[in-house]
Phi, psi and omega in degrees: 000121182225148173054042179058029176241144171237127187262136178235146174246135181245118176259115186095129184219053175276212183299320180292315180300318180293318179294324176296317179299320178296323176295320179299320178294313184295322187258013185303311183292321180295320178298316181295319180299323184277320189246354186056038180229141173256122178276121182244126175273110184265346180205138169228123180238134177228162179281324188236353185248006179095185184222144176236134178228123178204107183297337180271354177117123177286143174286098185294321179296321177294318179297316178296323178296320177303313183294325178295320183277314191244351188058029182195146175293142181293118182292348178277351179296142181294336181261012176292142186212163179250014181296142175279169178299322179294320177300318179297312181301321186275332192232339185290160179270110179204163175254329180228132175260132176249113181267101182238022181284162181297149181289132167253098197289340182263004179211332186077002181264155000275008184302322179300314181293324177302309183293318179301318179298318179296313182297321178296330178276006181063040174252147175289158181219143175231132179238129167261356181268118184287344182306308180300327181282327180281333186249334187213034185300311186300308180295327179291318179295319178297323179293322178295320179292319180301321184261008173058045176232167185261145181220113182234161193199037186301325188285351193287340184246311184225053177055236183268002182294130185283089177267298180294320178298320178301313181294316181298315192264330188237354176243041182299138180072002173277138172265128180278122184260329185199147171233146178209143180182178171243109192241356179242112186287330181299310182293323178300314180295314183297317179299321179293321180292323177296321178299334178276356178106002178279155175280168175305312183299320179294319180294317179296316180300320179294319178296321177294319180299325181275353168093006181246000176255131181294158178303318172248102186274009187302321182296330177281307185300323182273003173087005184290319178299315179296323178294321178295320178293322178296316178298318180298314179300314182291324179296316184282313189275337183232007179054043188285329181056055178239173174237170177303334178294339181274356179271127176291105194244133171215126181272195184257011187298337182256003179285130184250162175300323179299317178296320179296318179293323177296319177297318179299323181295339178262008181078027183236169172229162177253127178229151172275107185258142173255139184214141176201144175199169173241121185235120182053041177080000182251132179282128174246115183223132179210155172226122181196156174290132180226149177270122182229155183294142177294348179274352183276156178300317183299327183293339183264012175272108190246158174057232182265012175285149178223165184210147167226133175250127183246116179264129183236170178280330186255334184243018182053226185252129176246128180246138180238125182245133175250118186268111171041066184290151171249179184297334179296328178290322177297315179298323178296324177302318177295315179299320180296325176292324174302314181296324177296319178298311181300323181289327188260351180303325184294343181269354183278000000 
């Protein structure tokens, strides 16, 4: 950090990255007023849209304009570059690395290596990618402590909803005993649509049309996304040191309309529930469709809304609900981690 500037590198510049960039533009003056710091984006690296490197600060409005016009950074720009994301992580000039690349759910790579490289260089890191938290949280956290830098990841489970921040800042000295929730919006939506009489294909098509179902929804439908989020929660909140493979996982691919109607006849609904606890030193983690009473809080989580309930020793159970998030909420989660870094740097 020099001349009241803090430089950030952004790896991945999809919808979240673009929305985050817009927040940086919008909140530039407020950030300076609070911290006397100007946030400068010194690098943006993408897999298919090119790379921009400028130690003095990339023109974010220009970069966003390029993507709007060409779906690619303008190669005529003086700061256009061919560096890969790994090259940026290892060699670019920055103070904070933002890992916003797409999730590789069965390995967490190359995001893990991106963050590890930054931490080894004694740079702060923020991840919106749940892979590193689900697959390598413990070594990454230890590396951040060893090098006296900050590592945050609020966006990885419930977009911008303060889950990890809540526990860190407001549940001090509480021991987390159990987590339970509905964390995958695709499966929640699909089960509801099937209950209305739609087929799986019709429900998926509607979700794609509305923009929250992936082109290939298998990772959601088969429970892998929920398993990764469950692993992330347990790793951070309970020091579980597990991976998604350690989660007892069953998706909704075999749930039928007949089963849903049978549950309704008993006053129940079927939801894909995430659950985790540590019992006698053993981690118990599962993701599976479960029949729950219509009178329960979880049964009333509809559409793209999600919930996590955290049971503690001192504060009993605290539930956090995120209502129908848009991409702006995800971007805010990344932005909030930036603000946490700026707020806490002075204590290092």
